[in-house]
DOZAFI-927744 format. One line per 5 residues: their letters; for each residue x, y, z of C-alpha. Coordinates in nm, 2 decimals. Example, Ala and Ser with C-alpha at 12.3 -4.5 7.8 and 13.67 -1.06 7.14 Angstrom:
BEGIN
as> 1.23/-0.45/0.78 ~ 1.37/-0.11/0.71
//
This chain:
BEGIN
xxxxx> 6.86/13.70/8.50 ~ 7.13/13.68/8.24 ~ 7.38/13.83/8.48 ~ 7.28/13.56/8.74 ~ 7.34/13.28/8.48
xxxxx> 7.68/13.43/8.39 ~ 7.79/13.45/8.76 ~ 7.69/13.08/8.81 ~ 7.88/12.98/8.50 ~ 8.19/13.16/8.61
xxxxx> 8.17/13.01/8.95 ~ 8.14/12.66/8.82 ~ 8.44/12.72/8.58 ~ 8.66/12.85/8.87 ~ 8.56/12.56/9.08
xxxxx> 8.65/12.31/8.82 ~ 8.99/12.48/8.76 ~ 9.06/12.47/9.13 ~ 9.02/12.10/9.14 ~ 9.24/12.05/8.84
xxxxx> 8.95/11.91/8.63 ~ 8.96/12.14/8.33 ~ 9.24/11.96/8.17 ~ 9.07/11.63/8.22 ~ 8.75/11.76/8.06
xxxxx> 8.95/11.90/7.76 ~ 9.11/11.57/7.69 ~ 8.87/11.29/7.75 ~ 9.00/11.05/7.49 ~ 9.35/11.02/7.63
xxxxx> 9.21/10.93/7.98 ~ 8.97/10.67/7.84 ~ 9.24/10.49/7.64 ~ 9.41/10.34/7.95 ~ 9.18/10.08/8.10
xxxxx> 9.40/10.06/8.41 ~ 9.41/10.44/8.47 ~ 9.12/10.47/8.71 ~ 9.24/10.66/9.01 ~ 9.35/11.02/9.05
xxxxx> 9.73/11.05/9.04 ~ 9.90/11.17/9.36 ~ 10.06/11.51/9.34 ~ 10.44/11.46/9.33 ~ 10.71/11.68/9.46
xxxxx> 11.06/11.65/9.59 ~ 11.07/11.58/9.97 ~ 11.34/11.84/10.04 ~ 11.46/12.16/9.88 ~ 11.65/12.06/9.56
xxxxx> 12.01/12.16/9.51 ~ 12.12/12.34/9.19 ~ 12.27/12.10/8.94 ~ 12.64/12.08/9.01 ~ 12.91/12.10/8.74
xxxxx> 12.98/11.73/8.79 ~ 12.61/11.65/8.72 ~ 12.61/11.87/8.41 ~ 12.92/11.69/8.27 ~ 12.75/11.36/8.33
xxxxx> 12.43/11.47/8.15 ~ 12.63/11.60/7.86 ~ 12.81/11.26/7.84 ~ 12.47/11.07/7.83 ~ 12.32/11.29/7.56
xxxxx> 12.62/11.25/7.34 ~ 12.60/10.87/7.39 ~ 12.24/10.84/7.28 ~ 12.21/10.62/6.97 ~ 12.04/10.73/6.65
xxxxx> 11.73/10.52/6.72 ~ 11.67/10.68/7.05 ~ 11.81/10.41/7.28 ~ 12.13/10.37/7.47 ~ 12.37/10.08/7.46
xxxxx> 12.60/9.95/7.73 ~ 12.88/10.18/7.63 ~ 13.24/10.11/7.71 ~ 13.30/9.84/7.96 ~ 13.61/9.74/8.16
xxxxx> 13.84/9.51/7.97 ~ 13.79/9.22/8.21 ~ 13.42/9.19/8.11 ~ 13.53/9.07/7.77 ~ 13.24/8.99/7.53
xxxxx> 13.01/9.26/7.66 ~ 13.19/9.50/7.43 ~ 13.01/9.33/7.14 ~ 12.69/9.50/7.27 ~ 12.85/9.84/7.32
xxxxx> 12.63/10.01/7.06 ~ 12.33/9.78/7.07 ~ 12.03/9.96/7.22 ~ 11.92/9.81/7.55 ~ 11.59/9.88/7.73
xxxxx> 11.74/9.89/8.08 ~ 12.03/10.12/7.98 ~ 11.78/10.34/7.79 ~ 11.55/10.36/8.09 ~ 11.81/10.46/8.35
xxxxx> 11.95/10.72/8.11 ~ 11.60/10.86/8.06 ~ 11.54/10.87/8.43 ~ 11.86/11.06/8.48 ~ 11.75/11.33/8.23
xxxxx> 11.41/11.35/8.40 ~ 11.57/11.40/8.74 ~ 11.77/11.68/8.61 ~ 11.45/11.87/8.53 ~ 11.35/11.79/8.17
xxxxx> 11.02/11.62/8.06 ~ 10.90/11.50/7.72 ~ 10.74/11.85/7.68 ~ 11.01/12.09/7.80 ~ 11.36/12.13/7.92
xxxxx> 11.71/12.11/7.76 ~ 11.68/11.73/7.72 ~ 11.31/11.70/7.61 ~ 11.41/11.59/7.26 ~ 11.64/11.31/7.39
xxxxx> 11.36/11.19/7.62 ~ 11.10/11.18/7.34 ~ 11.34/10.98/7.12 ~ 11.40/10.74/7.41 ~ 11.03/10.70/7.47
xxxxx> 10.97/10.62/7.10 ~ 11.23/10.34/7.13 ~ 11.08/10.20/7.45 ~ 10.73/10.20/7.31 ~ 10.84/10.03/6.99
xxxxx> 11.01/9.75/7.19 ~ 10.70/9.70/7.41 ~ 10.46/9.70/7.11 ~ 10.66/9.42/6.95 ~ 10.66/9.20/7.26
xxxxx> 10.41/8.93/7.34 ~ 10.12/8.98/7.58 ~ 10.19/8.70/7.82 ~ 10.56/8.67/7.92 ~ 10.75/8.91/8.13
xxxxx> 10.99/9.00/7.84 ~ 10.94/9.33/7.66 ~ 11.25/9.32/7.44 ~ 11.41/9.07/7.21 ~ 11.76/9.19/7.30
xxxxx> 11.93/8.92/7.52 ~ 12.26/8.89/7.69 ~ 12.31/9.24/7.81 ~ 12.53/9.30/8.11 ~ 12.24/9.44/8.31
xxxxx> 12.02/9.14/8.24 ~ 12.31/8.90/8.33 ~ 12.37/9.07/8.66 ~ 12.03/9.18/8.78 ~ 11.80/8.94/8.59
xxxxx> 11.65/8.90/8.25 ~ 11.33/9.10/8.33 ~ 11.50/9.41/8.47 ~ 11.41/9.59/8.14 ~ 11.04/9.54/8.21
xxxxx> 11.05/9.68/8.56 ~ 11.26/9.98/8.46 ~ 11.04/10.06/8.16 ~ 10.73/10.06/8.37 ~ 10.89/10.31/8.61
xxxxx> 10.98/10.55/8.32 ~ 10.65/10.53/8.16 ~ 10.46/10.60/8.49 ~ 10.68/10.90/8.56 ~ 10.61/11.07/8.22
xxxxx> 10.26/10.97/8.15 ~ 10.12/11.31/8.25 ~ 10.40/11.51/8.08 ~ 10.36/11.40/7.72 ~ 10.35/11.67/7.45
xxxxx> 10.02/11.58/7.29 ~ 9.72/11.35/7.32 ~ 9.85/11.10/7.05 ~ 10.19/11.04/7.22 ~ 10.02/11.00/7.55
xxxxx> 9.77/10.75/7.40 ~ 10.07/10.54/7.27 ~ 10.26/10.57/7.60 ~ 9.95/10.46/7.81 ~ 9.90/10.16/7.59
xxxxx> 10.26/10.06/7.64 ~ 10.24/10.12/8.02 ~ 9.91/9.92/8.04 ~ 10.07/9.63/7.86 ~ 10.38/9.63/8.08
xxxxx> 10.18/9.65/8.40 ~ 9.97/9.36/8.29 ~ 10.28/9.15/8.24 ~ 10.42/9.25/8.58 ~ 10.10/9.16/8.76
xxxxx> 10.03/8.83/8.58 ~ 10.39/8.70/8.62 ~ 10.44/8.77/8.99 ~ 10.50/8.46/9.20 ~ 10.30/8.38/9.51
xxxxx> 10.59/8.49/9.74 ~ 10.59/8.84/9.59 ~ 10.90/8.79/9.37 ~ 10.93/8.76/8.99 ~ 11.25/8.58/8.91
xxxxx> 11.57/8.46/9.08 ~ 11.81/8.46/8.78 ~ 12.10/8.69/8.76 ~ 12.39/8.76/8.99 ~ 12.20/9.00/9.23
xxxxx> 11.83/8.97/9.14 ~ 11.74/9.14/9.47 ~ 11.81/9.47/9.30 ~ 11.58/9.38/9.01 ~ 11.31/9.28/9.27
xxxxx> 11.34/9.64/9.41 ~ 11.29/9.78/9.06 ~ 10.98/9.57/9.02 ~ 10.84/9.70/9.35 ~ 10.93/10.06/9.24
xxxxx> 10.75/10.01/8.91 ~ 10.43/9.90/9.09 ~ 10.44/10.19/9.33 ~ 10.53/10.46/9.07 ~ 10.24/10.34/8.86
xxxxx> 10.00/10.34/9.15 ~ 10.12/10.69/9.25 ~ 10.06/10.81/8.90 ~ 9.70/10.70/8.91 ~ 9.73/10.36/8.74
xxxxx> 9.51/10.09/8.90 ~ 9.75/9.84/9.06 ~ 9.64/9.52/9.23 ~ 9.66/9.56/9.61 ~ 9.72/9.19/9.64
xxxxx> 10.03/9.22/9.42 ~ 10.16/9.52/9.62 ~ 10.08/9.34/9.95 ~ 10.29/9.04/9.85 ~ 10.59/9.26/9.77
xxxxx> 10.56/9.43/10.11 ~ 10.55/9.10/10.29 ~ 10.85/8.97/10.10 ~ 11.06/9.28/10.16 ~ 10.98/9.28/10.53
xxxxx> 11.07/8.91/10.55 ~ 11.42/8.98/10.43 ~ 11.50/9.19/10.74 ~ 11.61/9.02/11.06 ~ 11.49/9.23/11.35
xxxxx> 11.71/9.04/11.59 ~ 12.04/9.10/11.42 ~ 11.95/9.42/11.22 ~ 12.08/9.24/10.90 ~ 11.92/9.14/10.58
xxxxx> 11.91/8.80/10.40 ~ 12.16/8.80/10.12 ~ 12.01/8.52/9.91 ~ 11.98/8.68/9.56 ~ 12.22/8.95/9.66
xxxxx> 12.55/8.78/9.58 ~ 12.61/8.76/9.95 ~ 12.64/9.14/9.97 ~ 12.46/9.31/10.26 ~ 12.46/9.65/10.08
xxxxx> 12.26/9.51/9.79 ~ 12.00/9.33/10.00 ~ 11.97/9.61/10.26 ~ 11.93/9.89/10.01 ~ 11.70/9.70/9.78
xxxxx> 11.46/9.59/10.05 ~ 11.47/9.92/10.23 ~ 11.39/10.09/9.90 ~ 11.10/9.85/9.84 ~ 10.95/9.92/10.18
xxxxx> 10.99/10.29/10.13 ~ 10.83/10.29/9.78 ~ 10.54/10.10/9.93 ~ 10.51/10.34/10.22 ~ 10.50/10.64/9.98
xxxxx> 10.21/10.49/9.80 ~ 10.03/10.38/10.12 ~ 10.06/10.73/10.27 ~ 9.89/10.88/9.96 ~ 9.60/10.64/10.02
xxxxx> 9.56/10.68/10.40 ~ 9.31/10.96/10.42 ~ 9.07/10.81/10.18 ~ 9.09/10.47/10.35 ~ 9.03/10.63/10.69
xxxxx> 8.71/10.79/10.55 ~ 8.60/10.45/10.41 ~ 8.68/10.27/10.74 ~ 8.46/10.51/10.93 ~ 8.18/10.59/10.68
xxxxx> 8.15/10.32/10.41 ~ 7.79/10.20/10.37 ~ 7.86/9.83/10.45 ~ 8.05/9.65/10.72 ~ 8.24/9.45/10.45
xxxxx> 8.37/9.78/10.29 ~ 8.46/9.92/10.63 ~ 8.65/9.60/10.72 ~ 8.84/9.60/10.39 ~ 8.95/9.96/10.45
xxxxx> 9.06/9.88/10.81 ~ 9.25/9.57/10.69 ~ 9.44/9.78/10.43 ~ 9.53/10.04/10.70 ~ 9.66/9.76/10.92
xxxxx> 9.87/9.63/10.64 ~ 10.01/9.98/10.58 ~ 10.09/10.02/10.95 ~ 10.28/9.68/10.94 ~ 10.49/9.80/10.65
xxxxx> 10.56/10.13/10.82 ~ 10.68/9.95/11.14 ~ 10.91/9.73/10.93 ~ 11.04/10.02/10.73 ~ 11.12/10.22/11.05
xxxxx> 11.32/9.93/11.20 ~ 11.50/9.85/10.87 ~ 11.59/10.22/10.81 ~ 11.73/10.25/11.16 ~ 11.94/9.94/11.10
xxxxx> 12.07/10.08/10.77 ~ 12.15/10.42/10.92 ~ 12.37/10.25/11.18 ~ 12.58/10.09/10.89 ~ 12.64/10.41/10.69
xxxxx> 12.96/10.48/10.87 ~ 13.09/10.13/10.80 ~ 13.31/10.15/10.50 ~ 13.29/9.78/10.44 ~ 12.92/9.79/10.42
xxxxx> 12.92/10.09/10.18 ~ 13.19/9.93/9.95 ~ 12.95/9.65/9.88 ~ 13.13/9.40/9.66 ~ 13.46/9.59/9.73
xxxxx> 13.47/9.83/9.44 ~ 13.22/10.05/9.25 ~ 12.99/9.88/9.00 ~ 12.64/9.96/8.87 ~ 12.51/9.75/9.16
xxxxx> 12.67/9.98/9.42 ~ 12.53/10.29/9.24 ~ 12.18/10.14/9.24 ~ 12.21/10.06/9.61 ~ 12.32/10.41/9.69
xxxxx> 12.01/10.54/9.50 ~ 11.78/10.31/9.70 ~ 11.93/10.43/10.03 ~ 11.91/10.79/9.92 ~ 11.55/10.77/9.81
xxxxx> 11.46/10.62/10.14 ~ 11.64/10.87/10.36 ~ 11.53/11.18/10.16 ~ 11.16/11.13/10.23 ~ 11.22/11.23/10.60
xxxxx> 11.51/11.46/10.53 ~ 11.69/11.59/10.84 ~ 12.05/11.53/10.96 ~ 12.06/11.16/10.86 ~ 11.98/11.25/10.50
xxxxx> 12.22/11.55/10.49 ~ 12.51/11.34/10.63 ~ 12.45/11.06/10.38 ~ 12.41/11.30/10.08 ~ 12.73/11.49/10.16
xxxxx> 12.93/11.17/10.20 ~ 12.81/11.00/9.89 ~ 12.83/11.31/9.68 ~ 13.19/11.36/9.77 ~ 13.27/11.00/9.69
xxxxx> 13.10/11.01/9.35 ~ 13.25/11.34/9.25 ~ 13.59/11.20/9.34 ~ 13.56/10.90/9.11 ~ 13.40/11.07/8.81
xxxxx> 13.60/11.03/8.48 ~ 13.74/11.33/8.30 ~ 13.48/11.30/8.02 ~ 13.19/11.33/8.27 ~ 13.12/10.95/8.29
xxxxx> 13.14/10.70/8.57 ~ 13.29/10.36/8.52 ~ 13.22/10.03/8.71 ~ 13.51/9.81/8.82 ~ 13.31/9.48/8.85
xxxxx> 13.00/9.33/8.71 ~ 12.80/9.62/8.57 ~ 13.09/9.82/8.43 ~ 12.93/9.99/8.13 ~ 12.98/10.37/8.13
xxxxx> 12.62/10.42/8.02 ~ 12.45/10.25/8.31 ~ 12.71/10.35/8.57 ~ 12.69/10.72/8.46 ~ 12.31/10.73/8.47
xxxxx> 12.29/10.55/8.80 ~ 12.55/10.78/8.96 ~ 12.35/11.08/8.84 ~ 12.04/10.94/9.00 ~ 12.23/10.92/9.33
xxxxx> 12.35/11.28/9.29 ~ 12.00/11.41/9.22 ~ 11.81/11.20/9.47 ~ 11.70/11.53/9.63 ~ 11.49/11.58/9.31
xxxxx> 11.32/11.23/9.33 ~ 10.94/11.28/9.35 ~ 10.73/11.14/9.63 ~ 10.35/11.19/9.68 ~ 10.29/11.52/9.85
xxxxx> 10.08/11.34/10.12 ~ 10.38/11.13/10.22 ~ 10.60/11.44/10.21 ~ 10.37/11.63/10.45 ~ 10.35/11.33/10.69
xx> 10.72/11.27/10.72 ~ 10.84/11.63/10.77
//
């Protein structure tokens, strides 16, 4: 009898481990702390086989680590002379600059727990959490720092969207329960701000020179959080999907450029990225929704599931058409040049395009990756940084954004989406 009990106990333990529940049972308090963390996170993985980090990427990473400020944040860094007063904020920590630098270190393979840049990431997260903790609970602001170049060009709330993305990506990689508890409280607060302050048309704000890029960051924040297991309002996500699809003109294959400084690259890349981020989240939810649509106990529940699946299909169709239109423009140098020269806006646009193409992989992705990699390697500075020549010119932001372009093959997508696309 004792042997029978022992066999049963071992079988139960093995079953729990196979489902990945042992860790959850061992750390109940960290999970309970986040009121919005109510769904199982999707399993993330790169959509294609990742390349080894190049010498150019390594030089860029070294530049970023050396540029980190004592308090854990990053400032704008050196800007081009024509940007004038921005130099006054060269060494003032900025949430947006810190976030994009942190993401670049994460893409290169480090986490808050491990990797060559783990310590730098932890310091950055301490700075971000402190900024969020001091912010109010109602507005969309999460920092008292005003007048940064990124805010002026992309919008005053870009810090908020980028912080949510960073926190969502690392929430399951914190070194201990206490640091995870603090991070989850910060993420919960930021997500509340994002949801409460969304406008009825799916946008957040129209200030800045090219706010369409900040809008894409907001959509990315929502979807990264949802993919990480944070409960995100489907109404909020649905409004962003409808807005992004509405920016694409199926007749002409172009995108509306209001909020994009009249630049097709910014609008096309931003809205394509928004549709792709939504599709990644949707694909991770499809199997469960199909089960509910067929087997839910009430007609109302079955209808709700069917309506969501129809919405997902509509986004998928819009994404397919928009991606086809963008692919046709990738050989057009005038389109790729954006405003006419490299700035942080161009690098962000290249990241959005890359993150959209890499999900499917194939020849279109390979061609784009080879072309944009050669271009960025060519314009890298001797010290490992990248500079902008208009608008967002700070070496901090431009270097981190360029690194995110060069490491797009490492960008995580939900495994369900990866399997479906390949």
